[in-house]
C-alpha positions as a Python dict, from the first residue, in 0.01 Angstrom:
ca = {
    (1, 'M'): (0, 0, 0),
    (2, 'T'): (-101, 198, 285),
    (3, 'K'): (-278, 550, 292),
    (4, 'R'): (24, 722, 432),
    (5, 'N'): (247, 593, 143),
    (6, 'T'): (-8, 689, -121),
    (7, 'G'): (8, 1045, 20),
    (8, 'I'): (376, 1060, 19),
    (9, 'L'): (390, 935, -349),
    (10, 'I'): (142, 1210, -460),
    (11, 'L'): (339, 1480, -283),
    (12, 'A'): (662, 1381, -457),
    (13, 'S'): (495, 1376, -803),
    (14, 'V'): (372, 1727, -746),
    (15, 'L'): (714, 1843, -647),
    (16, 'I'): (886, 1682, -957),
    (17, 'I'): (625, 1849, -1210),
    (18, 'G'): (680, 2196, -1040),
    (19, 'T'): (1055, 2163, -1052),
    (20, 'A'): (1032, 2078, -1434),
    (21, 'I'): (814, 2371, -1513),
    (22, 'A'): (1027, 2607, -1327),
    (23, 'F'): (1340, 2466, -1508),
    (24, 'S'): (1164, 2528, -1855),
    (25, 'H'): (1071, 2891, -1775),
    (26, 'S'): (1426, 2952, -1667),
    (27, 'H'): (1550, 2876, -2005),
    (28, 'E'): (1323, 3121, -2188),
    (29, 'P'): (1456, 3472, -2310),
    (30, 'N'): (1341, 3758, -2126),
    (31, 'P'): (1113, 4004, -2327),
    (32, 'V'): (1266, 4350, -2416),
    (33, 'A'): (1099, 4632, -2233),
    (34, 'S'): (956, 4867, -2474),
    (35, 'T'): (904, 5246, -2427),
    (36, 'P'): (625, 5424, -2590),
    (37, 'A'): (732, 5675, -2865),
    (38, 'A'): (703, 6057, -2741),
    (39, 'N'): (419, 6271, -2916),
    (40, 'P'): (525, 6621, -3074),
    (41, 'A'): (409, 6909, -2851),
    (42, 'L'): (297, 7130, -3162),
    (43, 'S'): (298, 7106, -3560),
    (44, 'V'): (504, 7398, -3690),
    (45, 'S'): (635, 7563, -3986),
    (46, 'V'): (974, 7681, -4028),
    (47, 'T'): (1113, 8038, -4132),
    (48, 'Q'): (1433, 8225, -4142),
    (49, 'A'): (1521, 8595, -4061),
    (50, 'S'): (1553, 8804, -4366),
    (51, 'T'): (1766, 9120, -4424),
    (52, 'D'): (1547, 9413, -4522),
    (53, 'N'): (1558, 9796, -4580),
    (54, 'I'): (1400, 9928, -4282),
    (55, 'P'): (1283, 10296, -4272),
    (56, 'I'): (1441, 10508, -4007),
    (57, 'S'): (1160, 10720, -3845),
    (58, 'L'): (1090, 10958, -3562),
    (59, 'T'): (764, 10966, -3386),
    (60, 'A'): (588, 11261, -3213),
    (61, 'N'): (274, 11403, -3080),
    (62, 'G'): (92, 11699, -3131),
    (63, 'S'): (-229, 11883, -3256),
    (64, 'I'): (-396, 11992, -3562),
    (65, 'A'): (-433, 12371, -3593),
    (66, 'A'): (-520, 12625, -3831),
    (67, 'W'): (-231, 12737, -4056),
    (68, 'Q'): (-327, 13088, -4013),
    (69, 'E'): (-630, 13238, -3839),
    (70, 'A'): (-726, 13587, -3951),
    (71, 'I'): (-905, 13818, -3732),
    (72, 'I'): (-1190, 14029, -3891),
    (73, 'G'): (-1303, 14308, -3684),
    (74, 'A'): (-1523, 14618, -3722),
    (75, 'E'): (-1329, 14910, -3872),
    (76, 'I'): (-1582, 15154, -3785),
    (77, 'G'): (-1765, 15239, -3458),
    (78, 'E'): (-2091, 15318, -3282),
    (79, 'L'): (-2306, 15187, -3575),
    (80, 'R'): (-2570, 14908, -3536),
    (81, 'L'): (-2517, 14570, -3717),
    (82, 'N'): (-2786, 14558, -3971),
    (83, 'E'): (-2700, 14218, -4155),
    (84, 'V'): (-2493, 13905, -4050),
    (85, 'N'): (-2420, 13705, -4364),
    (86, 'A'): (-2179, 13433, -4233),
    (87, 'Q'): (-2202, 13163, -3971),
    (88, 'V'): (-1936, 12956, -3792),
    (89, 'G'): (-1820, 12657, -4039),
    (90, 'E'): (-1920, 12837, -4356),
    (91, 'K'): (-1673, 12862, -4639),
    (92, 'V'): (-1640, 13206, -4773),
    (93, 'K'): (-1458, 13382, -5048),
    (94, 'K'): (-1208, 13670, -5041),
    (95, 'S'): (-1405, 14016, -5041),
    (96, 'Q'): (-1736, 13827, -4974),
    (97, 'V'): (-1951, 14047, -4757),
    (98, 'L'): (-1982, 13874, -4408),
    (99, 'A'): (-2191, 14150, -4225),
    (100, 'T'): (-2313, 14524, -4285),
    (101, 'F'): (-2370, 14801, -4044),
    (102, 'A'): (-2654, 15056, -4076),
    (103, 'N'): (-2510, 15349, -4298),
    (104, 'D'): (-2782, 15600, -4266),
    (105, 'S'): (-2588, 15842, -4034),
    (106, 'V'): (-2275, 15794, -4282),
    (107, 'L'): (-2485, 15873, -4580),
    (108, 'I'): (-2583, 16203, -4416),
    (109, 'D'): (-2240, 16314, -4321),
    (110, 'I'): (-2121, 16238, -4704),
    (111, 'A'): (-2407, 16466, -4813),
    (112, 'H'): (-2293, 16745, -4574),
    (113, 'S'): (-1935, 16702, -4696),
    (114, 'R'): (-2030, 16720, -5055),
    (115, 'A'): (-2212, 17046, -4994),
    (116, 'A'): (-1910, 17177, -4804),
    (117, 'L'): (-1697, 17094, -5077),
    (118, 'L'): (-1885, 17263, -5329),
    (119, 'E'): (-1897, 17583, -5123),
    (120, 'A'): (-1529, 17572, -5066),
    (121, 'E'): (-1453, 17523, -5432),
    (122, 'A'): (-1692, 17836, -5512),
    (123, 'N'): (-1496, 18040, -5268),
    (124, 'Y'): (-1176, 17929, -5422),
    (125, 'R'): (-1268, 18032, -5771),
    (126, 'E'): (-1363, 18361, -5652),
    (127, 'A'): (-1077, 18434, -5453),
    (128, 'Q'): (-844, 18312, -5725),
    (129, 'I'): (-1023, 18561, -5978),
    (130, 'N'): (-967, 18841, -5733),
    (131, 'A'): (-579, 18752, -5675),
    (132, 'E'): (-533, 18739, -6050),
    (133, 'R'): (-683, 19092, -6091),
    (134, 'A'): (-480, 19209, -5800),
    (135, 'D'): (-177, 19074, -5961),
    (136, 'K'): (-257, 19268, -6282),
    (137, 'A'): (-312, 19592, -6104),
    (138, 'S'): (8, 19591, -5928),
    (139, 'D'): (176, 19768, -6207),
    (140, 'S'): (-69, 20051, -6213),
    (141, 'G'): (-54, 20135, -5845),
    (142, 'A'): (-415, 20118, -5798),
    (143, 'L'): (-357, 19855, -5509),
    (144, 'S'): (-108, 19843, -5242),
    (145, 'S'): (120, 19556, -5185),
    (146, 'Q'): (-58, 19489, -4873),
    (147, 'Q'): (-397, 19473, -5048),
    (148, 'I'): (-246, 19243, -5310),
    (149, 'N'): (-85, 19019, -5052),
    (150, 'Q'): (-427, 18985, -4882),
    (151, 'Y'): (-595, 18871, -5210),
    (152, 'Q'): (-317, 18614, -5281),
    (153, 'T'): (-341, 18486, -4898),
    (154, 'L'): (-713, 18474, -4940),
    (155, 'S'): (-674, 18253, -5274),
    (156, 'K'): (-452, 18019, -5100),
    (157, 'T'): (-657, 18003, -4790),
    (158, 'T'): (-962, 17880, -4982),
    (159, 'Q'): (-776, 17649, -5180),
    (160, 'A'): (-673, 17472, -4857),
    (161, 'K'): (-1031, 17466, -4739),
    (162, 'V'): (-1115, 17293, -5071),
    (163, 'E'): (-869, 17017, -5002),
    (164, 'L'): (-998, 16982, -4626),
    (165, 'A'): (-1341, 16945, -4754),
    (166, 'K'): (-1227, 16675, -5006),
    (167, 'A'): (-1034, 16499, -4739),
    (168, 'Q'): (-1351, 16536, -4501),
    (169, 'L'): (-1549, 16373, -4791),
    (170, 'N'): (-1302, 16091, -4850),
    (171, 'G'): (-1322, 16019, -4476),
    (172, 'H'): (-1687, 15971, -4488),
    (173, 'L'): (-1673, 15770, -4799),
    (174, 'L'): (-1423, 15549, -4639),
    (175, 'R'): (-1668, 15499, -4355),
    (176, 'L'): (-1939, 15388, -4583),
    (177, 'K'): (-1704, 15129, -4726),
    (178, 'Y'): (-1635, 15006, -4363),
    (179, 'T'): (-2010, 14956, -4308),
    (180, 'Q'): (-1940, 14633, -4502),
    (181, 'V'): (-1731, 14369, -4324),
    (182, 'L'): (-1556, 14188, -4605),
    (183, 'A'): (-1358, 13859, -4577),
    (184, 'S'): (-997, 13923, -4608),
    (185, 'D'): (-941, 13570, -4788),
    (186, 'D'): (-1069, 13250, -4882),
    (187, 'G'): (-1141, 13019, -4592),
    (188, 'I'): (-1372, 12902, -4332),
    (189, 'I'): (-1531, 13074, -4059),
    (190, 'S'): (-1386, 12932, -3739),
    (191, 'S'): (-1569, 13174, -3472),
    (192, 'S'): (-1804, 13471, -3488),
    (193, 'T'): (-1916, 13717, -3235),
    (194, 'A'): (-2108, 13922, -3470),
    (195, 'T'): (-2481, 13973, -3340),
    (196, 'L'): (-2764, 14113, -3545),
    (197, 'G'): (-2873, 14459, -3390),
    (198, 'A'): (-2557, 14494, -3172),
    (199, 'V'): (-2352, 14831, -3173),
    (200, 'A'): (-1993, 14740, -3224),
    (201, 'T'): (-1694, 14931, -3135),
    (202, 'K'): (-1410, 15024, -3367),
    (203, 'G'): (-1160, 14734, -3372),
    (204, 'Q'): (-1395, 14486, -3208),
    (205, 'E'): (-1350, 14136, -3331),
    (206, 'L'): (-1655, 13994, -3536),
    (207, 'F'): (-1530, 13695, -3714),
    (208, 'R'): (-1223, 13446, -3707),
    (209, 'L'): (-1123, 13306, -4046),
    (210, 'I'): (-906, 12986, -4113),
    (211, 'R'): (-729, 13122, -4429),
    (212, 'Q'): (-748, 12911, -4722),
    (213, 'N'): (-928, 12642, -4491),
    (214, 'R'): (-579, 12538, -4446),
    (215, 'L'): (-474, 12323, -4157),
    (216, 'E'): (-132, 12203, -4025),
    (217, 'W'): (7, 11965, -3753),
    (218, 'R'): (218, 12110, -3483),
    (219, 'A'): (440, 11828, -3354),
    (220, 'E'): (632, 11858, -3021),
    (221, 'V'): (984, 11724, -3042),
    (222, 'T'): (1292, 11729, -2820),
    (223, 'A'): (1605, 11923, -2892),
    (224, 'A'): (1806, 11591, -2998),
    (225, 'E'): (1516, 11492, -3212),
    (226, 'M'): (1488, 11845, -3377),
    (227, 'S'): (1840, 11827, -3512),
    (228, 'Q'): (1748, 11528, -3718),
    (229, 'L'): (1467, 11705, -3891),
    (230, 'K'): (1461, 11924, -4195),
    (231, 'L'): (1222, 12094, -4425),
    (232, 'G'): (1052, 11904, -4688),
    (233, 'I'): (1061, 11556, -4485),
    (234, 'K'): (744, 11353, -4553),
    (235, 'V'): (543, 11260, -4249),
    (236, 'T'): (262, 11021, -4202),
    (237, 'I'): (-3, 11163, -3961),
    (238, 'E'): (-256, 10929, -3756),
    (239, 'V'): (-574, 11072, -3620),
    (240, 'A'): (-812, 10882, -3408),
    (241, 'N'): (-1115, 10773, -3606),
    (242, 'V'): (-995, 10962, -3908),
    (243, 'G'): (-711, 10726, -4030),
    (244, 'H'): (-377, 10832, -4176),
    (245, 'V'): (-283, 11148, -4380),
    (246, 'E'): (24, 11250, -4546),
    (247, 'G'): (212, 11581, -4468),
    (248, 'T'): (536, 11769, -4533),
    (249, 'I'): (744, 11959, -4293),
    (250, 'R'): (689, 12328, -4371),
    (251, 'N'): (886, 12494, -4086),
    (252, 'I'): (1071, 12431, -3766),
    (253, 'A'): (1064, 12669, -3496),
    (254, 'P'): (1385, 12862, -3423),
    (255, 'I'): (1360, 12849, -3036),
    (256, 'L'): (1254, 12590, -2759),
    (257, 'N'): (1001, 12619, -2508),
    (258, 'L'): (1201, 12727, -2195),
    (259, 'Q'): (964, 12499, -1959),
    (260, 'N'): (1024, 12156, -2131),
    (261, 'R'): (1298, 12240, -2376),
    (262, 'N'): (1091, 12097, -2658),
    (263, 'G'): (1022, 12271, -2995),
    (264, 'L'): (740, 12275, -3246),
    (265, 'V'): (768, 12129, -3596),
    (266, 'Y'): (497, 12269, -3835),
    (267, 'V'): (376, 12000, -4090),
    (268, 'D'): (175, 12116, -4393),
    (269, 'I'): (-136, 11880, -4467),
    (270, 'P'): (-284, 11938, -4799),
    (271, 'N'): (-657, 11905, -4826),
    (272, 'A'): (-675, 11852, -4459),
    (273, 'S'): (-1056, 11949, -4419),
    (274, 'N'): (-1142, 11688, -4711),
    (275, 'S'): (-975, 11417, -4480),
    (276, 'G'): (-1219, 11481, -4198),
    (277, 'L'): (-942, 11698, -3989),
    (278, 'H'): (-1049, 11972, -3768),
    (279, 'G'): (-840, 12206, -3557),
    (280, 'G'): (-769, 12112, -3203),
    (281, 'M'): (-757, 11727, -3295),
    (282, 'F'): (-472, 11521, -3115),
    (283, 'A'): (-261, 11344, -3359),
    (284, 'R'): (56, 11101, -3357),
    (285, 'G'): (285, 11137, -3641),
    (286, 'E'): (594, 10957, -3803),
    (287, 'F'): (870, 11142, -3972),
    (288, 'H'): (1028, 10930, -4240),
    (289, 'L'): (1396, 11025, -4216),
    (290, 'N'): (1581, 10737, -4423),
    (291, 'T'): (1643, 10385, -4459),
    (292, 'S'): (1894, 10105, -4330),
    (293, 'T'): (1912, 9727, -4354),
    (294, 'G'): (1836, 9503, -4056),
    (295, 'L'): (1738, 9158, -3980),
    (296, 'T'): (1376, 9096, -3935),
    (297, 'V'): (1133, 8820, -3850),
    (298, 'P'): (750, 8786, -3875),
    (299, 'Q'): (569, 8926, -3555),
    (300, 'E'): (405, 8605, -3512),
    (301, 'S'): (725, 8407, -3469),
    (302, 'L'): (800, 8595, -3141),
    (303, 'S'): (709, 8490, -2808),
    (304, 'M'): (674, 8750, -2507),
    (305, 'R'): (747, 8620, -2147),
    (306, 'D'): (832, 8797, -1814),
    (307, 'G'): (899, 9104, -2018),
    (308, 'F'): (1156, 8969, -2260),
    (309, 'S'): (1128, 8864, -2624),
    (310, 'Y'): (1212, 8495, -2729),
    (311, 'L'): (1238, 8298, -3056),
    (312, 'F'): (1245, 7924, -3077),
    (313, 'L'): (1522, 7766, -3283),
    (314, 'L'): (1479, 7423, -3471),
    (315, 'T'): (1778, 7197, -3369),
    (316, 'D'): (1864, 6819, -3436),
    (317, 'Q'): (1580, 6767, -3674),
    (318, 'T'): (1518, 6394, -3807),
    (319, 'E'): (1287, 6354, -4094),
    (320, 'D'): (968, 6553, -3970),
    (321, 'R'): (1065, 6565, -3596),
    (322, 'G'): (1295, 6810, -3409),
    (323, 'H'): (1352, 6996, -3086),
    (324, 'V'): (1332, 7360, -3038),
    (325, 'K'): (1563, 7575, -2841),
    (326, 'Q'): (1427, 7908, -2677),
    (327, 'V'): (1678, 8207, -2756),
    (328, 'K'): (1634, 8546, -2601),
    (329, 'V'): (1651, 8832, -2859),
    (330, 'Q'): (1671, 9212, -2856),
    (331, 'L'): (1423, 9383, -3062),
    (332, 'G'): (1477, 9695, -3281),
    (333, 'R'): (1241, 9883, -3523),
    (334, 'R'): (901, 9759, -3638),
    (335, 'Y'): (867, 9735, -4023),
    (336, 'G'): (499, 9643, -4110),
    (337, 'N'): (421, 9307, -3957),
    (338, 'R'): (789, 9243, -3913),
    (339, 'L'): (1018, 9318, -3629),
    (340, 'E'): (1399, 9404, -3637),
    (341, 'I'): (1612, 9161, -3437),
    (342, 'L'): (1932, 9325, -3297),
    (343, 'S'): (2087, 9032, -3129),
    (344, 'G'): (2033, 8669, -3052),
    (345, 'I'): (2015, 8486, -3375),
    (346, 'T'): (2158, 8480, -3748),
    (347, 'A'): (2020, 8469, -4081),
    (348, 'Q'): (2102, 8097, -4117),
    (349, 'D'): (1891, 7999, -3795),
    (350, 'R'): (1579, 7800, -3877),
    (351, 'L'): (1298, 7951, -3656),
    (352, 'V'): (957, 7838, -3561),
    (353, 'A'): (740, 8067, -3767),
    (354, 'G'): (419, 8062, -3547),
    (355, 'G'): (274, 7924, -3220),
    (356, 'A'): (572, 8011, -3004),
    (357, 'A'): (342, 8099, -2723),
    (358, 'F'): (249, 7737, -2678),
    (359, 'L'): (624, 7608, -2666),
    (360, 'T'): (889, 7569, -2413),
    (361, 'D'): (1260, 7517, -2428),
    (362, 'G'): (1358, 7163, -2544),
    (363, 'D'): (1000, 7058, -2671),
    (364, 'L'): (960, 6803, -2944),
    (365, 'V'): (793, 6952, -3256),
    (366, 'R'): (654, 6807, -3598),
    (367, 'V'): (775, 7015, -3877),
    (368, 'V'): (509, 7064, -4141),
    (369, 'A'): (637, 7318, -4381),
    (370, 'E'): (967, 7477, -4450),
}
C-alpha cells in the first residue's frame, strides 16, 4: 500500500470517529439553567397599628414670672439708713425688719410733742374750771354774759389745743414706727436699692418682694387657642436644664395684645422655687384639654424621605419571606413614642416594626418576629 493511500485511510477513520461522538452528544438531554435564590434585604419584625386614647393638647411658649411682686418703700423721708438687714435672694417673713432709719431726730420731736401735750392739758383743765365757775355765777349777776362766753370759749379753745397736741404726738410716734422698714408679706427679696448710710426720700423704693415666693408661668396664646382654655386645666411646663413641672390655669387675660392679637394665660406653679425655677426663665408648656381615639404606630416604624412620612406594609408572605410595599401616610399627634396616623393604612395592615430607613419599595425581607 502506498503512503498516499495510508494517509487517506487515517483521515477517513478520524472523520468517522468525530461523527460518532457528535451524534452521541446530540442525543444527551440539555441541562436546566438554574437561577441563584435571592437574598432578603433585611430581617424584620412585624407590628400593627393600634387604636389608643390620645390626649388632646395645646402647646405654647412663655416666661416664668413672680405671681405678685410687692414694692417696699420708705414711708419717712430725710433720714439716714442706719441698718440694712435683708439682701437679694433672702427669704423673709411678714413684719420682719428689713432696714432701719436713724431715729434720733424723731425721738426729740416726740419729746417736744409730749411736753406740749402736757401744757395743753394743764391749760384746758384751768380753762374748764373757770368756765364752770362762770356758769355758776351767771345767776348771781356777778359776771356779764360776755364774760361768761369768753370763759366758755377759752375752755373750748384749750380743749382743741389738747387734741392738736395729741395729733402731733401721734404723728411723731407714727414716724418712729416708719423708721423700721417691715416686710409686707412672706416671700423672697428679688431686688434691693437700700444702701447703708444713704438718706432716703419719702416713697423711695428700697426692696422688691416676691410674695409668698410664688411663681407662675405666663403663656402667650392666640385668640383661637384661648377659646379652648378654661380655669383649672392642668398644664405640663418644660424648662431647659430644669425639667418638667406641673401647673394649673389660674387666670386668663380678659383682653388681647393689640400688636399681635395674642393673650396671656396665667398658670400657677406650686412649689416653683423648690423645682429650681426662677423669674424670667423661658418655658414651653402643654395644656391638657381632653382625649380622643386614634390609630397609632411606633415611631421607629416610620421612615422620613423627601419631607414625607412612609410606612412599609408586608405583602405576599411565604413562610418567613415576604415583600414590602412603601405607603405614604399622614401624621397626626404624638403620644409618647407613638405617632397618630390619619390616613394611608388600616388597623389590619401588617407593618415593618423597625429598620424602615434601610428598605425600598418591593424589597424582599425575612420575617423574624410577629
